[in-house]
CHARMM-style PDB file with segment names, atoms N, HN, CA, C and O in Angstrom:
ATOM      1  N   UNK     1     -27.873  -1.852-205.530  1.00  0.00      PROA
ATOM      2  CA  UNK     1     -28.380  -0.689-206.211  1.00  0.00      PROA
ATOM      3  C   UNK     1     -28.681  -0.988-207.675  1.00  0.00      PROA
ATOM      4  O   UNK     1     -29.618  -0.435-208.251  1.00  0.00      PROA
ATOM      5  N   UNK     2     -27.892  -1.855-208.264  1.00  0.00      PROA
ATOM      6  HN  UNK     2     -27.131  -2.305-207.796  1.00  0.00      PROA
ATOM      7  CA  UNK     2     -28.123  -2.144-209.679  1.00  0.00      PROA
ATOM      8  C   UNK     2     -29.472  -2.835-209.876  1.00  0.00      PROA
ATOM      9  O   UNK     2     -30.154  -2.610-210.876  1.00  0.00      PROA
ATOM     10  N   UNK     3     -29.847  -3.671-208.919  1.00  0.00      PROA
ATOM     11  HN  UNK     3     -29.293  -3.854-208.107  1.00  0.00      PROA
ATOM     12  CA  UNK     3     -31.150  -4.330-209.017  1.00  0.00      PROA
ATOM     13  C   UNK     3     -32.272  -3.305-208.969  1.00  0.00      PROA
ATOM     14  O   UNK     3     -33.261  -3.418-209.693  1.00  0.00      PROA
ATOM     15  N   UNK     4     -32.113  -2.318-208.125  1.00  0.00      PROA
ATOM     16  HN  UNK     4     -31.310  -2.226-207.537  1.00  0.00      PROA
ATOM     17  CA  UNK     4     -33.125  -1.274-208.007  1.00  0.00      PROA
ATOM     18  C   UNK     4     -33.222  -0.471-209.311  1.00  0.00      PROA
ATOM     19  O   UNK     4     -34.318  -0.133-209.758  1.00  0.00      PROA
ATOM     20  N   UNK     5     -32.070  -0.171-209.912  1.00  0.00      PROA
ATOM     21  HN  UNK     5     -31.180  -0.445-209.549  1.00  0.00      PROA
ATOM     22  CA  UNK     5     -32.068   0.568-211.169  1.00  0.00      PROA
ATOM     23  C   UNK     5     -32.791  -0.214-212.261  1.00  0.00      PROA
ATOM     24  O   UNK     5     -33.617   0.343-212.982  1.00  0.00      PROA
ATOM     25  N   UNK     6     -32.480  -1.514-212.384  1.00  0.00      PROA
ATOM     26  HN  UNK     6     -31.808  -1.967-211.798  1.00  0.00      PROA
ATOM     27  CA  UNK     6     -33.121  -2.318-213.419  1.00  0.00      PROA
ATOM     28  C   UNK     6     -34.613  -2.507-213.148  1.00  0.00      PROA
ATOM     29  O   UNK     6     -35.405  -2.614-214.085  1.00  0.00      PROA
ATOM     30  N   UNK     7     -34.996  -2.549-211.878  1.00  0.00      PROA
ATOM     31  HN  UNK     7     -34.352  -2.463-211.118  1.00  0.00      PROA
ATOM     32  CA  UNK     7     -36.423  -2.612-211.551  1.00  0.00      PROA
ATOM     33  C   UNK     7     -37.129  -1.359-212.050  1.00  0.00      PROA
ATOM     34  O   UNK     7     -38.191  -1.441-212.668  1.00  0.00      PROA
ATOM     35  N   UNK     8     -36.532  -0.196-211.780  1.00  0.00      PROA
ATOM     36  HN  UNK     8     -35.669  -0.130-211.278  1.00  0.00      PROA
ATOM     37  CA  UNK     8     -37.129   1.059-212.226  1.00  0.00      PROA
ATOM     38  C   UNK     8     -37.161   1.144-213.746  1.00  0.00      PROA
ATOM     39  O   UNK     8     -38.152   1.596-214.321  1.00  0.00      PROA
ATOM     40  N   UNK     9     -36.095   0.717-214.396  1.00  0.00      PROA
ATOM     41  HN  UNK     9     -35.290   0.349-213.929  1.00  0.00      PROA
ATOM     42  CA  UNK     9     -36.072   0.705-215.859  1.00  0.00      PROA
ATOM     43  C   UNK     9     -37.206  -0.148-216.402  1.00  0.00      PROA
ATOM     44  O   UNK     9     -37.902   0.248-217.337  1.00  0.00      PROA
ATOM     45  N   UNK    10     -37.385  -1.317-215.811  1.00  0.00      PROA
ATOM     46  HN  UNK    10     -36.819  -1.639-215.052  1.00  0.00      PROA
ATOM     47  CA  UNK    10     -38.449  -2.220-216.269  1.00  0.00      PROA
ATOM     48  C   UNK    10     -39.825  -1.619-216.035  1.00  0.00      PROA
ATOM     49  O   UNK    10     -40.661  -1.596-216.939  1.00  0.00      PROA
ATOM     50  N   UNK    11     -40.063  -1.129-214.814  1.00  0.00      PROA
ATOM     51  HN  UNK    11     -39.385  -1.147-214.079  1.00  0.00      PROA
ATOM     52  CA  UNK    11     -41.390  -0.627-214.466  1.00  0.00      PROA
ATOM     53  C   UNK    11     -41.732   0.684-215.169  1.00  0.00      PROA
ATOM     54  O   UNK    11     -42.868   0.873-215.605  1.00  0.00      PROA
ATOM     55  N   UNK    12     -40.774   1.581-215.282  1.00  0.00      PROA
ATOM     56  HN  UNK    12     -39.851   1.428-214.928  1.00  0.00      PROA
ATOM     57  CA  UNK    12     -41.063   2.909-215.814  1.00  0.00      PROA
ATOM     58  C   UNK    12     -40.732   3.068-217.288  1.00  0.00      PROA
ATOM     59  O   UNK    12     -41.259   3.962-217.950  1.00  0.00      PROA
ATOM     60  N   UNK    13     -39.862   2.209-217.810  1.00  0.00      PROA
ATOM     61  HN  UNK    13     -39.434   1.483-217.273  1.00  0.00      PROA
ATOM     62  CA  UNK    13     -39.448   2.401-219.179  1.00  0.00      PROA
ATOM     63  C   UNK    13     -39.863   1.324-220.153  1.00  0.00      PROA
ATOM     64  O   UNK    13     -39.975   1.580-221.352  1.00  0.00      PROA
ATOM     65  N   UNK    14     -40.094   0.110-219.651  1.00  0.00      PROA
ATOM     66  HN  UNK    14     -40.003  -0.098-218.677  1.00  0.00      PROA
ATOM     67  CA  UNK    14     -40.316  -0.999-220.575  1.00  0.00      PROA
ATOM     68  C   UNK    14     -41.654  -1.714-220.416  1.00  0.00      PROA
ATOM     69  O   UNK    14     -42.208  -2.216-221.394  1.00  0.00      PROA
ATOM     70  N   UNK    15     -42.169  -1.761-219.205  1.00  0.00      PROA
ATOM     71  HN  UNK    15     -41.719  -1.353-218.411  1.00  0.00      PROA
ATOM     72  CA  UNK    15     -43.404  -2.514-218.965  1.00  0.00      PROA
ATOM     73  C   UNK    15     -44.534  -1.996-219.835  1.00  0.00      PROA
ATOM     74  O   UNK    15     -44.701  -0.789-220.012  1.00  0.00      PROA
ATOM     75  N   UNK    16     -45.284  -2.897-220.355  1.00  0.00      PROA
ATOM     76  HN  UNK    16     -45.149  -3.878-220.211  1.00  0.00      PROA
ATOM     77  CA  UNK    16     -46.426  -2.615-221.228  1.00  0.00      PROA
ATOM     78  C   UNK    16     -46.008  -2.048-222.580  1.00  0.00      PROA
ATOM     79  O   UNK    16     -46.857  -1.654-223.380  1.00  0.00      PROA
ATOM     80  N   UNK    17     -44.699  -2.007-222.838  1.00  0.00      PROA
ATOM     81  HN  UNK    17     -44.009  -2.327-222.189  1.00  0.00      PROA
ATOM     82  CA  UNK    17     -44.238  -1.561-224.149  1.00  0.00      PROA
ATOM     83  C   UNK    17     -44.308  -2.710-225.142  1.00  0.00      PROA
ATOM     84  O   UNK    17     -44.258  -3.878-224.757  1.00  0.00      PROA
ATOM     85  N   UNK    18     -44.421  -2.379-226.393  1.00  0.00      PROA
ATOM     86  HN  UNK    18     -44.461  -1.430-226.705  1.00  0.00      PROA
ATOM     87  CA  UNK    18     -44.423  -3.383-227.454  1.00  0.00      PROA
ATOM     88  C   UNK    18     -43.210  -3.085-228.334  1.00  0.00      PROA
ATOM     89  O   UNK    18     -43.118  -2.017-228.939  1.00  0.00      PROA
ATOM     90  N   UNK    19     -42.292  -4.031-228.398  1.00  0.00      PROA
ATOM     91  HN  UNK    19     -42.368  -4.899-227.907  1.00  0.00      PROA
ATOM     92  CA  UNK    19     -41.061  -3.851-229.151  1.00  0.00      PROA
ATOM     93  C   UNK    19     -40.994  -4.939-230.209  1.00  0.00      PROA
ATOM     94  O   UNK    19     -40.905  -6.124-229.888  1.00  0.00      PROA
ATOM     95  N   UNK    20     -41.037  -4.537-231.461  1.00  0.00      PROA
ATOM     96  HN  UNK    20     -41.109  -3.574-231.722  1.00  0.00      PROA
ATOM     97  CA  UNK    20     -41.070  -5.502-232.554  1.00  0.00      PROA
ATOM     98  C   UNK    20     -39.697  -6.053-232.891  1.00  0.00      PROA
ATOM     99  O   UNK    20     -39.585  -7.082-233.557  1.00  0.00      PROA
ATOM    100  N   UNK    21     -38.645  -5.369-232.431  1.00  0.00      PROA
ATOM    101  HN  UNK    21     -38.737  -4.534-231.890  1.00  0.00      PROA
ATOM    102  CA  UNK    21     -37.298  -5.859-232.704  1.00  0.00      PROA
ATOM    103  C   UNK    21     -36.319  -5.254-231.701  1.00  0.00      PROA
ATOM    104  O   UNK    21     -36.677  -4.402-230.888  1.00  0.00      PROA
ATOM    105  N   UNK    22     -35.097  -5.712-231.782  1.00  0.00      PROA
ATOM    106  HN  UNK    22     -34.806  -6.404-232.443  1.00  0.00      PROA
ATOM    107  CA  UNK    22     -34.060  -5.251-230.868  1.00  0.00      PROA
ATOM    108  C   UNK    22     -33.821  -3.750-230.913  1.00  0.00      PROA
ATOM    109  O   UNK    22     -33.714  -3.122-229.860  1.00  0.00      PROA
ATOM    110  N   UNK    23     -33.734  -3.149-232.107  1.00  0.00      PROA
ATOM    111  HN  UNK    23     -33.821  -3.659-232.963  1.00  0.00      PROA
ATOM    112  CA  UNK    23     -33.511  -1.703-232.155  1.00  0.00      PROA
ATOM    113  C   UNK    23     -34.598  -0.881-231.454  1.00  0.00      PROA
ATOM    114  O   UNK    23     -34.298   0.162-230.873  1.00  0.00      PROA
ATOM    115  N   UNK    24     -35.850  -1.334-231.499  1.00  0.00      PROA
ATOM    116  HN  UNK    24     -36.093  -2.182-231.971  1.00  0.00      PROA
ATOM    117  CA  UNK    24     -36.913  -0.621-230.775  1.00  0.00      PROA
ATOM    118  C   UNK    24     -36.698  -0.712-229.267  1.00  0.00      PROA
ATOM    119  O   UNK    24     -36.884   0.269-228.547  1.00  0.00      PROA
ATOM    120  N   UNK    25     -36.309  -1.886-228.798  1.00  0.00      PROA
ATOM    121  HN  UNK    25     -36.158  -2.683-229.383  1.00  0.00      PROA
ATOM    122  CA  UNK    25     -36.035  -2.058-227.373  1.00  0.00      PROA
ATOM    123  C   UNK    25     -34.850  -1.200-226.949  1.00  0.00      PROA
ATOM    124  O   UNK    25     -34.887  -0.552-225.903  1.00  0.00      PROA
ATOM    125  N   UNK    26     -33.808  -1.199-227.760  1.00  0.00      PROA
ATOM    126  HN  UNK    26     -33.779  -1.725-228.610  1.00  0.00      PROA
ATOM    127  CA  UNK    26     -32.625  -0.388-227.462  1.00  0.00      PROA
ATOM    128  C   UNK    26     -32.992   1.094-227.424  1.00  0.00      PROA
ATOM    129  O   UNK    26     -32.508   1.830-226.564  1.00  0.00      PROA
ATOM    130  N   UNK    27     -33.842   1.535-228.348  1.00  0.00      PROA
ATOM    131  HN  UNK    27     -34.236   0.937-229.047  1.00  0.00      PROA
ATOM    132  CA  UNK    27     -34.285   2.931-228.368  1.00  0.00      PROA
ATOM    133  C   UNK    27     -35.069   3.276-227.105  1.00  0.00      PROA
ATOM    134  O   UNK    27     -34.897   4.361-226.551  1.00  0.00      PROA
ATOM    135  N   UNK    28     -35.925   2.366-226.645  1.00  0.00      PROA
ATOM    136  HN  UNK    28     -36.065   1.484-227.095  1.00  0.00      PROA
ATOM    137  CA  UNK    28     -36.713   2.605-225.431  1.00  0.00      PROA
ATOM    138  C   UNK    28     -35.801   2.704-224.209  1.00  0.00      PROA
ATOM    139  O   UNK    28     -35.997   3.558-223.344  1.00  0.00      PROA
ATOM    140  N   UNK    29     -34.817   1.834-224.148  1.00  0.00      PROA
ATOM    141  HN  UNK    29     -34.657   1.140-224.851  1.00  0.00      PROA
ATOM    142  CA  UNK    29     -33.856   1.891-223.036  1.00  0.00      PROA
ATOM    143  C   UNK    29     -33.076   3.193-223.091  1.00  0.00      PROA
ATOM    144  O   UNK    29     -32.862   3.837-222.063  1.00  0.00      PROA
ATOM    145  N   UNK    30     -32.651   3.585-224.290  1.00  0.00      PROA
ATOM    146  HN  UNK    30     -32.825   3.062-225.125  1.00  0.00      PROA
ATOM    147  CA  UNK    30     -31.924   4.846-224.446  1.00  0.00      PROA
ATOM    148  C   UNK    30     -32.748   6.047-224.029  1.00  0.00      PROA
ATOM    149  O   UNK    30     -32.230   6.969-223.399  1.00  0.00      PROA
ATOM    150  N   UNK    31     -34.028   6.044-224.376  1.00  0.00      PROA
ATOM    151  HN  UNK    31     -34.449   5.295-224.888  1.00  0.00      PROA
ATOM    152  CA  UNK    31     -34.914   7.146-223.988  1.00  0.00      PROA
ATOM    153  C   UNK    31     -35.068   7.210-222.474  1.00  0.00      PROA
ATOM    154  O   UNK    31     -35.057   8.296-221.894  1.00  0.00      PROA
ATOM    155  N   UNK    32     -35.211   6.049-221.832  1.00  0.00      PROA
ATOM    156  HN  UNK    32     -35.220   5.167-222.304  1.00  0.00      PROA
ATOM    157  CA  UNK    32     -35.318   6.028-220.375  1.00  0.00      PROA
ATOM    158  C   UNK    32     -34.036   6.576-219.740  1.00  0.00      PROA
ATOM    159  O   UNK    32     -34.093   7.391-218.820  1.00  0.00      PROA
ATOM    160  N   UNK    33     -32.886   6.126-220.236  1.00  0.00      PROA
ATOM    161  HN  UNK    33     -32.840   5.464-220.984  1.00  0.00      PROA
ATOM    162  CA  UNK    33     -31.605   6.584-219.690  1.00  0.00      PROA
ATOM    163  C   UNK    33     -31.436   8.087-219.859  1.00  0.00      PROA
ATOM    164  O   UNK    33     -30.966   8.763-218.944  1.00  0.00      PROA
ATOM    165  N   UNK    34     -31.815   8.615-221.016  1.00  0.00      PROA
ATOM    166  HN  UNK    34     -32.197   8.065-221.759  1.00  0.00      PROA
ATOM    167  CA  UNK    34     -31.701  10.055-221.246  1.00  0.00      PROA
ATOM    168  C   UNK    34     -32.576  10.832-220.263  1.00  0.00      PROA
ATOM    169  O   UNK    34     -32.137  11.831-219.693  1.00  0.00      PROA
ATOM    170  N   UNK    35     -33.809  10.374-220.065  1.00  0.00      PROA
ATOM    171  HN  UNK    35     -34.165   9.562-220.528  1.00  0.00      PROA
ATOM    172  CA  UNK    35     -34.712  11.046-219.126  1.00  0.00      PROA
ATOM    173  C   UNK    35     -34.198  10.918-217.694  1.00  0.00      PROA
ATOM    174  O   UNK    35     -34.236  11.879-216.926  1.00  0.00      PROA
ATOM    175  N   UNK    36     -33.722   9.736-217.344  1.00  0.00      PROA
ATOM    176  HN  UNK    36     -33.691   8.955-217.968  1.00  0.00      PROA
ATOM    177  CA  UNK    36     -33.215   9.498-215.989  1.00  0.00      PROA
ATOM    178  C   UNK    36     -31.985  10.357-215.707  1.00  0.00      PROA
ATOM    179  O   UNK    36     -31.853  10.921-214.621  1.00  0.00      PROA
ATOM    180  N   UNK    37     -31.094  10.452-216.680  1.00  0.00      PROA
ATOM    181  HN  UNK    37     -31.202   9.993-217.562  1.00  0.00      PROA
ATOM    182  CA  UNK    37     -29.851  11.192-216.491  1.00  0.00      PROA
ATOM    183  C   UNK    37     -30.021  12.699-216.599  1.00  0.00      PROA
ATOM    184  O   UNK    37     -29.119  13.447-216.221  1.00  0.00      PROA
ATOM    185  N   UNK    38     -31.153  13.157-217.106  1.00  0.00      PROA
ATOM    186  HN  UNK    38     -31.886  12.550-217.414  1.00  0.00      PROA
ATOM    187  CA  UNK    38     -31.369  14.600-217.219  1.00  0.00      PROA
ATOM    188  C   UNK    38     -31.604  15.240-215.855  1.00  0.00      PROA
ATOM    189  O   UNK    38     -31.398  16.442-215.687  1.00  0.00      PROA
ATOM    190  N   UNK    39     -32.031  14.445-214.887  1.00  0.00      PROA
ATOM    191  HN  UNK    39     -32.199  13.469-215.023  1.00  0.00      PROA
ATOM    192  CA  UNK    39     -32.274  14.956-213.535  1.00  0.00      PROA
ATOM    193  C   UNK    39     -31.779  13.923-212.516  1.00  0.00      PROA
ATOM    194  O   UNK    39     -32.583  13.312-211.812  1.00  0.00      PROA
ATOM    195  N   UNK    40     -30.464  13.731-212.438  1.00  0.00      PROA
ATOM    196  HN  UNK    40     -29.811  14.228-213.009  1.00  0.00      PROA
ATOM    197  CA  UNK    40     -29.941  12.680-211.543  1.00  0.00      PROA
ATOM    198  C   UNK    40     -30.096  13.048-210.072  1.00  0.00      PROA
ATOM    199  O   UNK    40     -30.017  14.212-209.681  1.00  0.00      PROA
ATOM    200  N   UNK    41     -30.319  12.015-209.283  1.00  0.00      PROA
ATOM    201  HN  UNK    41     -30.383  11.070-209.601  1.00  0.00      PROA
ATOM    202  CA  UNK    41     -30.430  12.194-207.832  1.00  0.00      PROA
ATOM    203  C   UNK    41     -29.556  11.138-207.164  1.00  0.00      PROA
ATOM    204  O   UNK    41     -29.665   9.956-207.489  1.00  0.00      PROA
ATOM    205  N   UNK    42     -28.697  11.543-206.242  1.00  0.00      PROA
ATOM    206  HN  UNK    42     -28.608  12.503-205.978  1.00  0.00      PROA
ATOM    207  CA  UNK    42     -27.853  10.560-205.575  1.00  0.00      PROA
ATOM    208  C   UNK    42     -28.667   9.687-204.623  1.00  0.00      PROA
ATOM    209  O   UNK    42     -29.670  10.121-204.057  1.00  0.00      PROA
ATOM    210  N   UNK    43     -28.213   8.458-204.464  1.00  0.00      PROA
ATOM    211  HN  UNK    43     -27.398   8.106-204.924  1.00  0.00      PROA
ATOM    212  CA  UNK    43     -28.857   7.569-203.508  1.00  0.00      PROA
ATOM    213  C   UNK    43     -28.256   7.836-202.136  1.00  0.00      PROA
ATOM    214  O   UNK    43     -27.035   7.905-201.992  1.00  0.00      PROA
ATOM    215  N   UNK    44     -29.092   7.982-201.149  1.00  0.00      PROA
ATOM    216  HN  UNK    44     -30.084   7.926-201.266  1.00  0.00      PROA
ATOM    217  CA  UNK    44     -28.647   8.237-199.783  1.00  0.00      PROA
ATOM    218  C   UNK    44     -28.931   6.995-198.955  1.00  0.00      PROA
ATOM    219  O   UNK    44     -30.087   6.615-198.767  1.00  0.00      PROA
ATOM    220  N   UNK    45     -27.872   6.367-198.461  1.00  0.00      PROA
ATOM    221  HN  UNK    45     -26.933   6.676-198.613  1.00  0.00      PROA
ATOM    222  CA  UNK    45     -28.031   5.180-197.620  1.00  0.00      PROA
ATOM    223  C   UNK    45     -28.645   5.587-196.299  1.00  0.00      PROA
ATOM    224  O   UNK    45     -28.268   6.603-195.715  1.00  0.00      PROA
ATOM    225  N   UNK    46     -29.585   4.798-195.833  1.00  0.00      PROA
ATOM    226  HN  UNK    46     -29.891   3.973-196.308  1.00  0.00      PROA
ATOM    227  CA  UNK    46     -30.225   5.106-194.550  1.00  0.00      PROA
ATOM    228  C   UNK    46     -29.766   4.159-193.448  1.00  0.00      PROA
ATOM    229  O   UNK    46     -30.011   4.423-192.271  1.00  0.00      PROA
ATOM    230  N   UNK    47     -29.115   3.081-193.801  1.00  0.00      PROA
ATOM    231  HN  UNK    47     -28.916   2.867-194.757  1.00  0.00      PROA
ATOM    232  CA  UNK    47     -28.627   2.125-192.806  1.00  0.00      PROA
ATOM    233  C   UNK    47     -27.118   2.303-192.646  1.00  0.00      PROA
ATOM    234  O   UNK    47     -26.410   2.631-193.598  1.00  0.00      PROA
ATOM    235  N   UNK    48     -26.653   2.083-191.445  1.00  0.00      PROA
ATOM    236  HN  UNK    48     -27.228   1.816-190.671  1.00  0.00      PROA
ATOM    237  CA  UNK    48     -25.210   2.170-191.209  1.00  0.00      PROA
ATOM    238  C   UNK    48     -24.550   0.873-191.672  1.00  0.00      PROA
ATOM    239  O   UNK    48     -25.203  -0.161-191.812  1.00  0.00      PROA
ATOM    240  N   UNK    49     -23.257   0.952-191.902  1.00  0.00      PROA
ATOM    241  HN  UNK    49     -22.727   1.792-191.788  1.00  0.00      PROA
ATOM    242  CA  UNK    49     -22.504  -0.240-192.307  1.00  0.00      PROA
ATOM    243  C   UNK    49     -22.626  -1.319-191.234  1.00  0.00      PROA
ATOM    244  O   UNK    49     -22.733  -2.502-191.556  1.00  0.00      PROA
ATOM    245  N   UNK    50     -22.612  -0.930-189.990  1.00  0.00      PROA
ATOM    246  HN  UNK    50     -22.525   0.031-189.728  1.00  0.00      PROA
ATOM    247  CA  UNK    50     -22.729  -1.888-188.884  1.00  0.00      PROA
ATOM    248  C   UNK    50     -24.053  -2.636-188.955  1.00  0.00      PROA
ATOM    249  O   UNK    50     -24.093  -3.856-188.797  1.00  0.00      PROA
ATOM    250  N   UNK    51     -25.141  -1.899-189.194  1.00  0.00      PROA
ATOM    251  HN  UNK    51     -25.108  -0.908-189.322  1.00  0.00      PROA
ATOM    252  CA  UNK    51     -26.462  -2.535-189.295  1.00  0.00      PROA
ATOM    253  C   UNK    51     -26.529  -3.513-190.470  1.00  0.00      PROA
ATOM    254  O   UNK    51     -27.079  -4.608-190.349  1.00  0.00      PROA
ATOM    255  N   UNK    52     -25.969  -3.109-191.591  1.00  0.00      PROA
ATOM    256  HN  UNK    52     -25.522  -2.220-191.689  1.00  0.00      PROA
ATOM    257  CA  UNK    52     -25.979  -3.973-192.776  1.00  0.00      PROA
ATOM    258  C   UNK    52     -25.185  -5.245-192.517  1.00  0.00      PROA
ATOM    259  O   UNK    52     -25.651  -6.342-192.825  1.00  0.00      PROA
ATOM    260  N   UNK    53     -23.999  -5.108-191.958  1.00  0.00      PROA
ATOM    261  HN  UNK    53     -23.620  -4.217-191.708  1.00  0.00      PROA
ATOM    262  CA  UNK    53     -23.160  -6.278-191.693  1.00  0.00      PROA
ATOM    263  C   UNK    53     -23.795  -7.203-190.657  1.00  0.00      PROA
ATOM    264  O   UNK    53     -23.669  -8.424-190.758  1.00  0.00      PROA
ATOM    265  N   UNK    54     -24.465  -6.642-189.677  1.00  0.00      PROA
ATOM    266  HN  UNK    54     -24.567  -5.651-189.594  1.00  0.00      PROA
ATOM    267  CA  UNK    54     -25.161  -7.462-188.679  1.00  0.00      PROA
ATOM    268  C   UNK    54     -26.287  -8.259-189.326  1.00  0.00      PROA
ATOM    269  O   UNK    54     -26.504  -9.423-188.989  1.00  0.00      PROA
ATOM    270  N   UNK    55     -26.997  -7.633-190.251  1.00  0.00      PROA
ATOM    271  HN  UNK    55     -26.821  -6.688-190.525  1.00  0.00      PROA
ATOM    272  CA  UNK    55     -28.081  -8.316-190.955  1.00  0.00      PROA
ATOM    273  C   UNK    55     -27.522  -9.460-191.806  1.00  0.00      PROA
ATOM    274  O   UNK    55     -28.110 -10.540-191.855  1.00  0.00      PROA
ATOM    275  N   UNK    56     -26.403  -9.230-192.468  1.00  0.00      PROA
ATOM    276  HN  UNK    56     -25.925  -8.352-192.428  1.00  0.00      PROA
ATOM    277  CA  UNK    56     -25.753 -10.284-193.254  1.00  0.00      PROA
ATOM    278  C   UNK    56     -25.334 -11.432-192.343  1.00  0.00      PROA
ATOM    279  O   UNK    56     -25.504 -12.599-192.697  1.00  0.00      PROA
ATOM    280  N   UNK    57     -24.794 -11.112-191.187  1.00  0.00      PROA
ATOM    281  HN  UNK    57     -24.657 -10.165-190.899  1.00  0.00      PROA
ATOM    282  CA  UNK    57     -24.361 -12.131-190.225  1.00  0.00      PROA
ATOM    283  C   UNK    57     -25.544 -12.990-189.769  1.00  0.00      PROA
ATOM    284  O   UNK    57     -25.437 -14.213-189.691  1.00  0.00      PROA
ATOM    285  N   UNK    58     -26.669 -12.339-189.468  1.00  0.00      PROA
ATOM    286  HN  UNK    58     -26.756 -11.345-189.531  1.00  0.00      PROA
ATOM    287  CA  UNK    58     -27.860 -13.094-189.051  1.00  0.00      PROA
ATOM    288  C   UNK    58     -28.371 -13.975-190.185  1.00  0.00      PROA
ATOM    289  O   UNK    58     -28.779 -15.112-189.948  1.00  0.00      PROA
ATOM    290  N   UNK    59     -28.355 -13.467-191.408  1.00  0.00      PROA
ATOM    291  HN  UNK    59     -28.024 -12.543-191.601  1.00  0.00      PROA
ATOM    292  CA  UNK    59     -28.807 -14.254-192.548  1.00  0.00      PROA
ATOM    293  C   UNK    59     -27.940 -15.477-192.782  1.00  0.00      PROA
ATOM    294  O   UNK    59     -28.445 -16.563-193.065  1.00  0.00      PROA
ATOM    295  N   UNK    60     -26.635 -15.297-192.663  1.00  0.00      PROA
ATOM    296  HN  UNK    60     -26.225 -14.414-192.433  1.00  0.00      PROA
ATOM    297  CA  UNK    60     -25.726 -16.442-192.819  1.00  0.00      PROA
ATOM    298  C   UNK    60     -25.972 -17.490-191.741  1.00  0.00      PROA
ATOM    299  O   UNK    60     -25.956 -18.690-192.014  1.00  0.00      PROA
ATOM    300  N   UNK    61     -26.199 -17.027-190.518  1.00  0.00      PROA
ATOM    301  HN  UNK    61     -26.212 -16.052-190.296  1.00  0.00      PROA
ATOM    302  CA  UNK    61     -26.434 -17.979-189.431  1.00  0.00      PROA
ATOM    303  C   UNK    61     -27.711 -18.770-189.681  1.00  0.00      PROA
ATOM    304  O   UNK    61     -27.754 -19.969-189.405  1.00  0.00      PROA
ATOM    305  N   UNK    62     -28.743 -18.126-190.195  1.00  0.00      PROA
ATOM    306  HN  UNK    62     -28.708 -17.153-190.420  1.00  0.00      PROA
ATOM    307  CA  UNK    62     -29.982 -18.840-190.507  1.00  0.00      PROA
ATOM    308  C   UNK    62     -29.733 -19.910-191.548  1.00  0.00      PROA
ATOM    309  O   UNK    62     -30.291 -21.004-191.453  1.00  0.00      PROA
ATOM    310  N   UNK    63     -28.902 -19.617-192.547  1.00  0.00      PROA
ATOM    311  HN  UNK    63     -28.449 -18.729-192.625  1.00  0.00      PROA
ATOM    312  CA  UNK    63     -28.594 -20.603-193.580  1.00  0.00      PROA
ATOM    313  C   UNK    63     -27.826 -21.780-192.998  1.00  0.00      PROA
ATOM    314  O   UNK    63     -28.061 -22.928-193.376  1.00  0.00      PROA
ATOM    315  N   UNK    64     -26.920 -21.500-192.090  1.00  0.00      PROA
ATOM    316  HN  UNK    64     -26.729 -20.568-191.783  1.00  0.00      PROA
ATOM    317  CA  UNK    64     -26.140 -22.569-191.456  1.00  0.00      PROA
ATOM    318  C   UNK    64     -27.051 -23.450-190.599  1.00  0.00      PROA
ATOM    319  O   UNK    64     -26.872 -24.667-190.557  1.00  0.00      PROA
ATOM    320  N   UNK    65     -28.014 -22.852-189.924  1.00  0.00      PROA
ATOM    321  HN  UNK    65     -28.160 -21.863-189.958  1.00  0.00      PROA
ATOM    322  CA  UNK    65     -28.903 -23.587-189.033  1.00  0.00      PROA
ATOM    323  C   UNK    65     -29.926 -24.455-189.786  1.00  0.00      PROA
ATOM    324  O   UNK    65     -30.576 -25.304-189.176  1.00  0.00      PROA
ATOM    325  N   UNK    66     -30.071 -24.255-191.072  1.00  0.00      PROA
ATOM    326  HN  UNK    66     -29.543 -23.566-191.568  1.00  0.00      PROA
ATOM    327  CA  UNK    66     -31.076 -25.008-191.840  1.00  0.00      PROA
ATOM    328  C   UNK    66     -30.715 -26.421-191.933  1.00  0.00      PROA
ATOM    329  OT1 UNK    66     -31.443 -27.205-192.541  1.00  0.00      PROA
TER     330      UNK     66
END
């Protein structure tokens, strides 16, 4: 989930921005966080734990078979 959050921050808050120094970048991140937190929405998992663990198991087996 953290990767998804940082992707959204980059795409919606930082991409195509011009930041001349660290404080400008920090301000842009702060503005994104304020807007994001003003209307929070919970993440709803659509896959079951069993499905996720099975996918991990298959991925590990592929790595072992390499």
